[in-house]
MARSE-939204 format. One record per atom (N, C-alpha, C): x, z, y. Coordinates in pm, whole numbers, padded with zeros to 5 digits, always signed. Atoms other than C-alpha are relative to their C-alpha. Layout:
XZY...
***
This chain:
-00040-00056+00118+10560+06575+11605-00114-00020-00076+00055+00029+00098+10462+06427+11293-00030+00116-00091+00068-00086+00049+10218+06630+11093-00022-00056-00164+00073+00043+00162+10108+06609+10680-00110-00029+00017+00136+00069+00048+09842+06414+10568-00116+00092+00004+00126-00114+00005+09618+06699+10477-00043+00066+00156+00013-00032-00124+09661+06847+10848-00063-00124+00064+00048+00101-00099+09594+06501+11011-00178-00004-00034+00139+00014+00052+09264+06471+10785-00101+00086+00093+00069-00106-00051+09153+06807+10899-00025-00020+00140+00022+00010-00127+09196+06736+11255-00069-00120+00061+00074+00109-00037+09061+06400+11276-00129-00004-00012+00123-00017-00014+08766+06513+11139-00076+00086+00057+00043-00072-00132+08738+06758+11378-00020-00049+00128+00024+00087-00129+08780+06541+11657-00126-00107-00003+00115+00044+00011+08523+06319+11523-00130+00063+00018+00080-00113+00005+08285+06570+11476-00065+00029+00141-00014-00076-00124+08340+06684+11847-00028-00103+00083+00006+00110-00123+08284+06332+11996-00070-00083-00094+00132+00087+00102+07948+06170+11793-00036-00103+00097+00003+00096-00058+07884+05822+11916+00121-00040+00116-00097+00035-00103+08218+05779+12111+00085-00075-00065-00095+00095+00034+08428+05476+12048+00125+00074+00012-00174-00039+00011+08795+05601+11950+00068-00089-00033-00107+00104+00029+09084+05361+11957+00059+00076-00113-00076-00046+00101+09278+05393+11660+00158+00057+00081-00106-00068-00110+09568+05444+11943+00032+00127+00007+00008-00126-00070+09456+05731+12025+00047+00121-00125-00018-00123+00135+09492+05908+11650+00180-00051+00000-00148+00032+00022+09843+05702+11618+00086+00100+00085-00078-00063-00095+09990+05858+11932-00022+00146-00029+00013-00168+00011+09836+06206+11877+00084+00030-00111-00075-00049+00109+10013+06225+11520+00131-00087-00028-00130+00088+00027+10294+05978+11577+00012-00037-00146+00046+00051+00145+10167+05795+11266-00004-00151+00030+00008+00159+00015+10159+05415+11187-00187-00002+00015+00144+00040+00002+09798+05261+11265-00057-00032-00179+00006+00042+00145+09826+05166+10884-00067+00117-00052+00009-00114+00059+09846+05518+10792-00130+00071+00059+00128-00063-00061+09556+05631+11032-00128-00087-00070+00109+00040+00074+09330+05351+10867-00044+00042-00124+00012-00038+00141+09399+05478+10528-00070+00164+00025+00089-00150-00052+09300+05860+10679-00147-00012+00044+00152+00002-00045+08967+05730+10823-00074-00077-00110+00084+00054+00109+08870+05533+10506-00014+00138-00100-00014-00132+00076+08924+05896+10322-00110+00062+00047+00080-00075-00083+08708+06062+10593-00144-00074+00001+00154+00082+00015+08434+05765+10585-00051+00036-00132+00044-00022+00150+08395+05791+10183-00056+00163+00023+00053-00109+00010+08379+06159+10228-00153+00050+00078+00102-00002-00059+08120+06176+10502-00134-00059-00068+00099+00080+00060+07909+05940+10321-00056+00075-00124+00046-00077+00113+07914+06138+10001-00066+00124+00028+00068-00132-00037+07841+06461+10162-00124+00004+00097+00095+00005-00106+07586+06338+10425+00026+00056+00120-00058-00068-00127+07764+06437+10690-00022-00117+00102+00009+00091-00095+07696+06119+10869+00104-00125-00059-00074+00107+00042+07896+05785+10875+00080-00057+00103-00090+00051-00126+08179+05616+11053-00028-00159+00025+00014+00167-00052+08140+05247+11219+00137-00041+00043-00138+00065-00068+08471+05061+11259-00014-00131+00032+00041+00109-00107+08499+04810+11536+00132-00073-00031-00093+00068+00004+08761+04538+11477+00064-00040+00132-00047+00050-00099+08992+04388+11730+00060+00114+00098-00041-00068-00072+09198+04508+12038-00076+00130+00059+00075-00101-00051+08904+04683+12173-00085+00079-00072+00059-00051+00089+08782+04832+11874+00057+00154-00017-00042-00164+00031+08828+05163+11703-00107+00046-00104+00108-00088+00069+08580+05415+11517-00103+00066+00051+00107-00078-00069+08280+05568+11598-00076+00120-00112+00051-00088+00101+08117+05892+11411-00153-00038+00054+00131+00032-00011+07752+05851+11375-00074+00127-00081+00001-00117+00078+07625+06208+11245-00175-00028-00041+00154+00050+00064+07267+06039+11101+00003+00057-00162+00029-00052+00097+07132+06226+10828-00067-00130-00105+00042+00049+00097+07025+06078+10491-00153-00001+00013+00185-00010+00029+06610+06026+10414-00011+00100-00091+00029-00098+00087+06675+06256+10123+00018+00142+00069-00011-00127-00064+06826+06520+10330-00082+00019+00098+00123+00025-00047+06548+06459+10564-00093+00090-00026+00131-00035+00097+06281+06515+10324+00031+00151-00034-00028-00155+00045+06446+06840+10208-00024+00094+00114+00016-00104-00099+06466+07004+10513-00109+00005+00054+00166+00017+00000+06089+06912+10582-00036+00106-00068+00059-00116+00115+06029+07089+10290+00032+00129+00001-00041-00129-00016+06234+07384+10371-00080+00074+00134+00063-00053-00126+06072+07416+10728-00141+00020-00049+00163-00045+00044+05688+07392+10554+00035+00128-00068+00018-00121+00075+05792+07678+10332+00027+00100+00074-00015-00139-00097+05924+07908+10580-00073+00024+00122+00134-00009-00104+05620+07825+10818-00132+00002-00083+00103-00026+00104+05380+07846+10527-00053+00201-00033+00028-00176+00016+05328+08248+10599-00089+00025+00098+00074-00030-00094+05059+08422+10757+00058+00104+00117-00073-00066-00123+05303+08626+10975+00012-00091+00106-00023+00059-00118+05335+08323+11172-00104-00064+00061+00115+00045-00059+04997+08257+11268-00031+00096+00120+00054-00054-00160+04902+08295+11643-00143-00035+00026+00115+00038-00050+04598+08289+11835-00032-00141+00026+00012+00147-00030+04450+07936+11876+00064-00082-00102-00058+00074+00095+04623+07817+11547+00120-00053+00034-00102+00039+00003+04953+07779+11675+00090+00096-00097-00076-00055+00071+05255+07861+11477+00115+00058+00048-00140-00052-00078+05553+08127+11575+00105-00062-00022-00124+00073+00028+05857+07923+11608+00100+00043+00100-00108-00040-00097+06034+08119+11878+00146+00063-00065-00121-00068+00060+06286+08318+11621+00068-00156-00049-00093+00106+00033+06392+07976+11484+00046-00106+00083-00071+00058-00113+06446+07810+11810+00095+00081+00057-00085-00090-00054+06655+08097+11885+00106+00036-00108-00072-00030+00107+06845+08076+11529+00079-00144-00009-00087+00122-00005+07173+07820+11545-00045-00060-00120+00045+00058+00121+07093+07757+11161-00075-00086+00007+00104+00070+00008+06779+07618+11200-00040-00104+00149+00000+00092-00105+06812+07450+11553+00086-00096+00004-00110+00133+00050+07117+07256+11424-00088-00090-00057+00055+00071+00089+06913+07133+11163-00096-00081+00071+00115+00029-00071+06609+07054+11385+00080-00126+00075-00043+00115-00089+06818+06864+11636+00068-00106-00064-00097+00104+00072+07034+06675+11402-00111-00100-00073+00102+00067+00042+06688+06574+11226-00037-00112+00084+00070+00077-00102+06517+06454+11537+00118-00126+00045-00117+00093-00051+06834+06276+11647+00021-00113-00117-00035+00127+00130+06875+06085+11308-00091-00108+00043+00107+00137+00015+06553+05878+11389+00038-00091+00111-00017+00117-00118+06689+05732+11717+00134-00027+00029-00169+00052-00001+07094+05688+11637+00011-00157+00007-00019+00154-00025+07001+05315+11619-00087-00081+00105+00055+00057-00132+06845+05291+11944+00068+00058+00126-00059-00038-00151+06967+05329+12310-00093+00092+00045+00084-00111-00063+06881+05667+12423+00105+00016+00121-00115-00063-00103+07016+05790+12787-00028+00103+00040+00036-00177-00048+06837+06121+12827-00111+00011-00092+00117-00085+00069+06649+06355+12629-00087+00095+00120+00110-00050-00115+06340+06490+12814-00075+00124-00078+00079-00133+00046+06140+06829+12764-00057+00050+00093+00064-00040-00121+05921+07040+12940+00031+00159-00009-00071-00158+00000+06047+07426+13009-00133+00068-00032-00146-00031+00043+06067+07623+12841+00038-00002-00138-00027-00021+00146+06010+07642+12459+00097-00157-00038-00085+00120+00037+06129+07284+12437+00142-00007+00052-00149+00025-00049+06466+07322+12606+00131+00013-00096-00119+00002+00118+06695+07448+12296-00042-00132-00094+00012+00110+00078+06526+07168+12104+00045-00145+00085-00054+00121-00071+06605+06904+12371+00166+00012+00002-00168-00011-00028+06980+07042+12405+00077-00022-00142-00043+00039+00152+07015+07026+12013+00009-00138-00023+00011+00147+00032+06902+06674+12012+00092-00095+00066-00087+00060-00058+07086+06564+12287+00164+00019-00023-00149-00047+00085+07410+06740+12139+00036-00115-00100-00017+00083+00140+07365+06496+11817+00013-00156+00047+00002+00145-00063+07316+06184+12048+00113+00004+00096-00101+00018-00098+07580+06267+12295-00065-00063+00133+00047+00038-00134+07362+06232+12598-00065+00141+00080+00027-00128-00113+07229+06448+12886-00139+00047-00066+00145-00055-00009+06901+06634+12870-00069+00041+00110+00050-00055-00128+06676+06708+13142-00140+00063-00026+00095-00095-00003+06403+06952+13211-00105+00010+00083+00121+00008-00097+06062+06916+13352-00064+00119+00013+00070-00117-00032+05888+07193+13510-00097-00015+00076+00105+00038-00054+05595+07290+13617-00054+00072+00135+00010-00058-00129+05676+07494+13917+00158-00035+00065-00138+00045-00056+05932+07427+14189+00105+00084+00018-00112-00079-00006+06281+07531+14196+00094-00034+00126-00087+00040-00123+06484+07545+14517+00124-00076-00038-00143+00053+00044+06810+07498+14326-00018-00147-00078-00014+00154+00075+06651+07132+14174+00010-00080+00119+00010+00123-00096+06649+06972+14528-00133-00069+00005+00107+00068-00001+06390+06712+14582-00031-00065-00104+00047+00005+00125+06156+06637+14316-00082-00116-00006+00126+00128+00035+05915+06358+14162-00093+00084-00061+00121-00049+00043+05568+06524+14093-00115-00070-00055+00113+00066+00059+05269+06403+13873-00090+00111-00010+00108-00078+00055+04928+06562+13804-00031-00065-00116+00021+00031+00134+04830+06546+13454-00111+00077-00054+00119-00083+00025+04526+06639+13267+00070+00063-00157-00077-00088+00059+04651+06923+13018-00058-00052-00160+00025+00040+00130+04467+06774+12697-00056+00124-00085+00072-00104+00086+04330+07106+12585-00150-00010-00012+00138-00012+00009+03976+07189+12529-00073-00007+00135+00046-00008-00119+03926+07276+12891+00044-00112+00104-00029+00104-00108+04086+06975+13021+00057+00001+00149-00039-00045-00151+04268+07130+13324+00102-00098+00063-00101+00086-00048+04461+06933+13572+00125+00085+00053-00104-00076-00011+04812+07052+13604+00105-00053+00069-00116+00087-00085+05143+06968+13788+00111+00003-00075-00143+00014+00038+05475+06860+13657+00115-00078+00085-00084+00067-00118+05785+06788+13833+00134-00028-00052-00151+00024+00046+06144+06670+13760+00104-00038+00122-00116+00027-00118+06455+06654+14038+00029-00136-00034-00064+00159-00035+06536+06302+14150+00117-00014-00047-00163+00010+00039+06900+06391+14069-00002-00004-00160-00002-00023+00151+06818+06437+13686-00002-00113-00062-00012+00139+00068+06741+06091+13585-00007-00099+00065-00016+00110-00133+06856+05767+13697-00116-00085-00032+00092+00092+00008+06630+05492+13747+00032-00122-00123-00027+00054+00118+06604+05272+13443+00032+00022-00120-00040-00047+00134+06675+05510+13184-00072-00016-00129+00090-00050+00140+06575+05522+12811-00004+00138-00010+00011-00151+00000+06431+05850+12780-00074+00024-00149+00072-00066+00137+06334+06042+12431-00052+00115+00038+00077-00105-00027+06070+06299+12467-00011+00101-00109+00013-00116+00107+06095+06619+12249-00074+00110+00053+00034-00150-00014+05896+06958+12236-00037+00035-00113+00038-00094+00099+05776+07233+12025-00113-00040-00063+00115+00052+00092+05433+07145+11953-00104-00097+00082+00079+00084-00036+05157+06896+12023-00140+00005-00058+00142-00029+00022+04773+06955+12035-00081-00133+00061+00073+00095-00070+04588+06747+12278+00085-00117+00042-00062+00100-00047+04870+06545+12374+00035-00003+00171-00014+00034-00130+04853+06603+12735+00133+00034+00118-00075-00032-00051+05170+06742+12804+00111-00114-00019-00088+00102-00007+05369+06467+12646-00031-00140+00085+00049+00095-00120+05142+06214+12830+00051-00017+00124-00028-00037-00147+05228+06384+13142+00158-00063+00044-00148+00009-00024+05612+06352+13081+00002-00178-00006-00002+00170-00023+05543+05972+13003-00032-00053+00119+00013+00049-00132+05376+05930+13338+00133+00016+00098-00120-00032-00080+05680+06117+13496+00107-00097-00017-00099+00095+00027+05905+05888+13341-00027-00127+00071+00042+00136-00080+05730+05585+13472+00018+00003+00147-00016-00007-00132+05770+05706+13820+00163-00007+00032-00179+00043+00026+06171+05656+13738-00019-00124-00042-00016+00130+00051+06107+05316+13641+00047+00021-00126-00096+00003+00120+06225+05419+13323-00093-00041-00152+00055+00019+00115+06141+05379+12943-00039+00087-00102-00022-00139+00122+06028+05605+12658+00018-00072-00114-00086+00045+00139+06229+05534+12354-00096+00049-00126+00117-00028+00094+05984+05758+12153-00013+00147+00059+00032-00149-00036+05826+06118+12143+00002+00061-00148+00000-00058+00137+05891+06381+11856-00021+00139+00031+00043-00161-00039+05755+06723+11844+00015+00076-00163-00011-00076+00121+05808+06991+11578-00146+00033-00081+00116-00039+00072+05491+07085+11493-00155-00084+00083+00103+00060-00060+05158+06885+11531-00118+00089-00049+00113-00091+00016+04853+07121+11560-00111-00068-00004+00170+00028+00059+04477+07090+11450-00050-00035+00131+00096+00025-00109+04270+06945+11736-00114-00102-00033+00098+00065+00046+03946+06842+11728-00051-00096+00135+00030+00109-00109+03897+06532+11968+00100-00109-00003-00087+00118-00028+04099+06243+12085+00102+00033+00069-00159-00033-00078+04460+06285+12186+00007-00091+00096-00064+00123-00104+04593+06123+12489+00113-00043-00045-00130+00094+00058+04893+06019+12301-00032-00034-00168+00016+00028+00131+04896+05848+11979+00152-00042-00090-00116+00050+00082+05243+05698+11917+00113+00102+00052-00096-00099+00031+05469+05997+11816+00005+00039-00135-00072-00077+00121+05648+06161+11540-00026+00145+00000-00036-00151+00014+05624+06532+11420+00048+00025-00150-00060-00071+00096+05813+06722+11165-00090+00041-00105+00090-00027+00087+05522+06897+11030-00142+00015+00076+00140+00029-00056+05152+06928+11058-00104+00149-00043+00113-00130+00062+04904+07232+11053-00128-00064-00031+00108+00076+00038+04644+07113+10826-00122+00089+00006+00101-00065+00019+04428+07411+10794+00034+00148+00054-00024-00148-00062+04399+07769+10976-00122+00090-00020+00124-00071+00031+04165+08036+10881+00032+00141+00086-00067-00147-00074+04211+08329+11135-00064+00105-00064+00088-00135+00061+03956+08551+10954+00086+00034-00119-00098-00041+00136+04171+08547+10634+00142+00006+00031-00139+00004-00041+04476+08481+10849+00086-00078-00112-00064+00095+00085+04596+08172+10625+00029-00083+00067-00043+00100-00093+04769+07906+10747+00093-00105-00128-00080+00088+00087+04869+07580+10559+00071-00127+00079-00085+00099-00103+05140+07342+10716+00068-00079-00127-00027+00165+00054+05224+06978+10547+00108-00057+00089-00073+00119-00060+05518+06710+10625-00114-00079+00119+00079+00086-00130+05400+06537+10947+00059-00159-00037-00032+00114+00012+05450+06173+11007+00139-00035+00016-00149+00072-00009+05827+06162+11052+00088-00029-00126-00064+00042+00122+06054+05955+10831+00080-00084+00055-00119+00080-00036+06378+05759+10849-00011-00112-00080+00011+00113+00082+06248+05513+10596-00050-00128+00064
***
């Protein structure tokens, strides 16, 4: 059944947003709406211009018989900067200061409004790169990884510090925690979770000494896979040499005064420029 253009535009927009990074042939829309390809092309031009103007993302068009259209939900640098400013304002409150100089994030990681924006911001940095999986460590990193993976349209895998019968056989490594105590700890990943030769993006909530991220890098190497990048929400104060240096952070905790219960949070080194 043929439908009005206004209805087509709404349905096309919804379909594209639900299938990011997926090459969709024009014939799919043509058959779906019983419309000529020329009409579909005109519709996609309208959607493409609107997405660009509203910062929703952009459409890639590939010509030829094997071509089609692909929605890439990448944010603009201006929108990313604004989000990080909003994030700093939200976190610059003494009520968020935790023992050890950490920042309370659990409420934000459980709030869909914040979680969607965090996931899209981080994903935007890697949309021009091949990413096969997003990796994090249980438990605080799980919602972050899930949100990032959604916008990249790839699976996410969870590294654990203890064995689970439901995981099957695992690969485990020992790593130095990176904290002031330099404890040796263990992390493991199910053999079925990650394919050999994968390109992996690491995400987490906090980075202090870098031991956890470094441990995940070592675990990825056990799968003969490659780290595409590592991004954390917050980079914490650390008096010493971090075990990782190649990472990006959305925000940075610059100053903490536990006596006066004051905290200063500023933008991290994350950038799309």
